[in-house]
N, C-alpha and C positions, 0 to 999 in steps of 0.2 A: 512390702505394700500394696494393698488390691484398690484398683480406683472403678465407681463403678458411673456412666454416661448413662441418664434416663434421657432418651430423647435422639440418637445418634446419628440419625438420616437427616435431622433440618441443619441448617446453615452453621449454625450456632455449635452444636452438637457435632459434626464430622470436622471443625473448627479442631475443637479440642481434640477430638481421638484422633484427628490427624497427629498433632503435635507430640501426645502423650505416647503413640507407639511409637517414635524414634526412641524413648527410654523403657520400652518394655524390657525387663534383662538384666536392666542395672538400677534405675532407680524405681520402679515399678516392676513387681513379681506379676499380678493381673492386673488385665484392662477387659471390663465386660463392658461390650455396648449393648444396650437395651432400649428397641424402638417397636410399638405397636402398628404403623401407617401399615394402610393395604391398600395402593402399593405404597411403600417410602418413599420419601423425594424431599419432603418438608412441606412446609406452605409455600414460601414465595415461589418454589416450580409448579407446585400441583395449581396453588389457587390464589395467588398473589401476583407477584410484580410481572411474573415472565408470562403466564397466561394472559395477564392485562394488558402487556405492551404487543401481543400478538393483535388485540381484537381493536385495542386504539388503534393501530398502525390501517385495520380497513378505516373506519371511521375518518381517520386523518386523509387517505386519498380522494374519500366524499366529498370532504368540505374541502378541499384544495378543487375537486372538479368543480363544485357547484358555486366558487366563489370565483372562480377565475373566467372576466368577462372574454378572453381571447376562444374561449372554448363553447362551440354550438353544440343544441341540442338538450334533452332532458337529464340530467344526473343520475347517473347510474344509482341502483339500488344494492345496499348490501345480503351477500346472500347469506343470512344467518348459518344454514347447515354446513354450508361450505367454510364460512369461517372458524365455526365452532370444530368441526374433524381437521382443519387446518392445524387448530390450535390445539385439541389434544394430542394431534400425531406428534406436535413439535416436542408439547410438555410430556410425554409419555418416556421419547427419547433422552430429554434432559435426567428425567425421575430417574430411567433404568442407569445412566450413567453415573448418579448418585450413588446407587443403593450398590453398582460395582465394585464403586471407592471402597464403600463400607466392605464389602465382602471380602475384597482384598487384604483390609489392614486385620480381619479377621482370622487370615489365613498365617498369619502372625505368629509364633510361638507364644505361649502365655497372652494371647487375644481370642475374646469369645465374642461373639454377636447371638443374643435371643432376642426373636423376633417374640415381644410380647408386650402384657401391660404389666408397669411396675408401681409399685405403693411402699412409702415406709412404713416399717414396723418401729421403727426408733429412728435416729439419724444418724447411725452407723449399720443398720439393717434394712434391708431391700426385698422384698417378696415378687417375685417376677411369675404371671401366670402365662404359661404356653397359650396365643390365640390360635396356635394350628391345632391344638389339642391334644398332641403328642408326647409333650414333655410333663404335663401338668403344673404342679408349683415351687419355683424354688427360692428358699431362702440364702442370699447373698449376705456375708460380711461383708463390710468395706472400710476403709480409712480412709474415703475420701467419697462424696459423691458429690457428682455434677447433675444439674438439672436443667435441661434443654427444652421444654414442653412446648415452646412458641404460645402463642395465644389463640384467640376464639372469636366469637362475635359478641360485641357485648349490645344486648338490647337491654333499652333504657325502662326504666320504670313507669308507666305510662299507660293509664286506666285505659281498658280494653284491648293492650297490644296483644295480650294473651288468646283474644278469641277473635282475630283477622289474621290473613295468610300475607304475609310480606316475603320479597326476595332481599337476601343478601350478596353480597359484590359476588359469591361464589355461585349463587342462582344464575346471576347475571351473564359472568361468563360463560355456563354451558346452555343458555337460553336458546333455543332456535324458534323460538316466537314469542314475541313481545307486545301488549297492548297498544293500544293508540292514546291512551292517558294514560300520567302517572303522577305520584307528589312522593317527593325525597325526605326523608330526614336524615341527615346529615350530609354537613357540607364540606369537612376537612378533604385530605389527600383522595380517600378513596371517590367520596362524593365526587370532586371536582374533577378526576380522573373519567369515574363511569357515567355522568352526565352527558357529556356531547357525545360519548358514543349510544347512552338510549337511544337522541335526539335521532344521531344520521343513520339510525337502524331500524328509525319508523316509529318512537314513540312523538307522535307530534304535539300533545298537549303536555306540557313537563311543568311542575312546578316545584320548588325548593325551599323550602325552610333553611334560612339562614339566621341562628341567635344573636348576632352581632349586627355591627355597622357594615361591615364589608367580608369576606374570608381570609385567609393568610393570616394567619392571626401573629405568625412570628415576620410577617412579611411589615417593610415601612408601609403606611395609610394607602400613600399613591399608588402602591402596586394592588393591593386588594381592589382600589375603586375600578384600575384600568381592568381586573379582572371582571369583575360585576361588567362593567360597560362591552366585554368581549361575549361572553354569557349570553347578556340580554341582546346583544345588535346582531354577533354572527350566529348566534345557535339559537336567539328566539327561545329562550329559558325565562319563565318567570321566576324570580327571585326574591319572597318578601322577607327584610332582614328585619333586626330589632324582632324578630318572633319568635315565641314561643310553642310548643306543642302543649296542650291541655288535654285530649284525649283523643282515642281514634276507635271505631266501631264500623262495623261492617253492615253497607244498605243492600235493601230486599234483590236488590240484582246482583247482588256479588260482588260488590265494590266496596269501595272505603271513603269514608268521611273523615275526615280529619278537623279539628278544632284546634285551632292557634288564639294567641294573644298577641294583637301586632300596632305596638304605638298605642296599648292601653284599652284597642278596641278590639272585639271577640271579631274573628273571621272563621269563614268553615271553606273547606278545599274539599273537593269529592273529585273522584278518579278512580280509575278500573283497577289501579295495582298501585301497593305501597313499596317503595324500595328504601329497604332500611341502611343504610352505612354510617353507622352512627358510633365507630371505631371498634377496638378492640379491646379484649381485658387478659390478664394472664390465664392460660391451661394450667389450672391447678387442681381441679376437680379430678376425684379420684385416687390422687396422689397421695393422700394419707397424711397433709402436712400436721393434722390436729395430733399425731403420734409421735413430733418434734416439737423444737419449741420454736419452728419458724412459726409467721405470720405474716400472710402477706398484707404490704401497705407501701405507703409511696417513698418510704426509705428502708425497706426490708434487703435491699441489697448494696451494699458499698461498690464505690466506684473501683474497686480493684475484684470486682465480681465475686465477691466473699459474701455468704448471709450474714448480718451482721448478730444473728442470735442462735449462729453456730458454724463456728471455725471449719469445719471440715466439710459443709457444703459449699459449691461455687454454683452461680446463677445467674446463665446467661441466655440472649437474644431477646425475641418478645417477652418472653415469661418475665423478665424481670422487670417490663416496665419502664426502661430509659430509653431506647430508640427503637422503634419498631421497622428497622430498615436491614437491609440484606447482609451490607458488606458491614455496617454496623456489629451488627452478629457475629460474621466470621470474626471482625477484629476482637470483640468480647472474648469469642474462646481462644483466641489465641493467646490474649493476656489473661486469661483464667487459667489454660494450663502451666502459664509460665508461674502464676502466683502460687497454683497448686505446688507446684513442684518448691519453689519458693518457702512456701509455710512448711512443709515437709524437711526444708533443711535446717531451718528455724533462721531464715534469711527476710530479709522487709523485702513488701509487696511493690509494686507498682500502680499507679491511677490512671486512669484516662479522665481527660481536662474535654469535657463534653463543649464547654463554653468556644474553645480555642482550635475543635478540627468539626465543628459547626459546618455540617453539608449536607444539605436538604438540595433532594428534586422534587417534585411534582409535575407530570406530565399532563398539563391544565392544558384546555381547549384541545381538545383531542390530538396533543402531543404537540400541535403546530405553534402553539403558542405556549412552552412549555415556562414552569417559574424556577429559578435556582437561586441558592443564597449559597455560599462560601464565608464562613468567619461571621463578623462584626455588618449587622445593618447600622443605617444611621442610628434607627431607637437605642439598639444595643449597646451602642459605644458609646450615647451621653447616660443610658444606667451606669455603667460602666465607670463612668467619670473621666473618659479619654480626653485628649485634646486633640480631633482628628478636623480634616476637611471632609467633605462628600461632594462629590460631583454627579451630575445627571446626564443621563441622552437619552432623547427618544429614537425608536428605531426609524421613523420613519426621516430622520435626518441624516440617513443615511440611504443612498440609491437604491443599494443592494437590495435592499430588503424591498424595495418599491417591484425591481425587476422580479423577484419570486413572490410574486403577490401574496405576501405576508407583511405589510407597512405597520402594525400595529406592534405596540409594548414599547417598553422602556428598560434602562440601566441604571445602577449607581454602584459606584466607586467610592469606598473608605479608605483614607490613606492616614498616616500619622502625620500631624502638622509640622510639626518639628523637622523630621527626615525622611519623610515620603515614603515609610516603609507601608506596604498594602497592608491592610486589616481586615477588607468584605469587600465583596461583589455580589449585586442583586442583581438577577434577569428577569423580566419576563417578557420573552421575545421569540423569536423564530430560532431555533439553534443554541438558546441559551442553556440547555441544559448538554450539549456536546462542550460550552465553554467553560463549564464548572469546574473539570480536571485541571483544566491552563491554570485560573483563579485557585482552584487550593493549591497547586504548587506554590505561585505567587503569595497565599498567607501564611502556608506552613513553613514556606522555607524564608521569611520578611523580608521578600526581597523588596530595592527601594525603585519607586514608582518610575522617578528618575532615570534609570539604568533599563528600563526595559523597553524593547524596540517597540515605536508607535509607527511601523509603518506598514501595508500589506503588499506581497507580491503581484497580486492578481486581485481584484473587485472577490470579496468575501464576505461572508456575515461577521466574523471577525474584528471588521473593520470598526465596531461598535466600541469594542476594547481598546482600539487607539486612539480612538476621540475621547475617552475616560483616560487615557494614562497622559496623553497630551494637557486637557485641561487641569487634571491634577498635578500634575507635574510645574505647572505656570502659575498655579494658586502656592505652593509649596517652598517656592526657591526660594 
């Protein structure tokens, strides 16, 4: 059996490769790893979650310095050249480690790595063009193909967008100079993370276009409202809610003019720079899907990671459009490897349950006030028809947040009304990201809130969890 993995440097692709390499020489005769990265490493390492956390840490330090009244003097400025250089140094090290792992697998007998661009000839044949210019083209006959090509920037179909210069998240992460003013399209997790960085890095006049009443679509409304308040009051960002972009054009001085409709009225926003954080789309350009039964759509990949229109093709990571998150991509990769082998044996496949393993973190407010959700929110529990109890707590109720000069935010715990099983947690507060793993354990193991310890051994931020545990236990006795 011959398996070809397209996109072997990415988080999902390398997870598939790691799993299948152990079966080469037994169930698998040949395993071919293909990637055209220069350098390789995958989106998360090179242009996504890892470099963004690097720059966010600089923004967090500046935010905390300028918000702490105990510190005297002017707040420091972010040295963009030093920030980018440090980010690049770390990121290249991470990427080198990833490439080395892939190349070590290719030293296994029966495993080969090709540095090239892959195109489907049909759903069992892949043509690989060597991008180093040495090996030319090869055609690979495959019993199974795994597609792990990641995602690309989604550019909205907006009049004038092709005629203006815009900066994407990748451009911002590499920027050593930034304008004084900007307008932001896209206030999902990318926008929520990078907007505070732009403000702390020197973009003093920043306007954000938010299509809905509030950001954080997956959150209960109180969390989105709190996020709006934090961005407006703590970072000085102007956010136009219930607004929709109508057109964009370049001004005579090189800036941009964005026309929007807000609450039925036309408005104009002018700025030096347009920042485009409008999400991502599956990277399938040039993949030759037109030569296969595959058609990209909302449901083109099952939760087994198997393509619905081609049973010998598995699709993992951002490209399948399910969950654009590093750790989810890795889990999908391991699952795809197991299900690929199961399919070859004639065994049943396993599926991932996205509702019950919901685990998201948005490093909002320069990661000082991150948002985390594990399991059910109040709204999702209601939609699922569950009999539940939800309790909430403000961060300001716990003195430890005040002592750290981070008193804003809130948290909610959702438990089963009958037996106290923990169903979900949301937090928008200092260290909410750190607490997400603890709450993932509680949710996925179905722990009883009555049996969870509700005491801290020293004043620490998880005291907010203790308060939630006590309140929920009291209401479900």
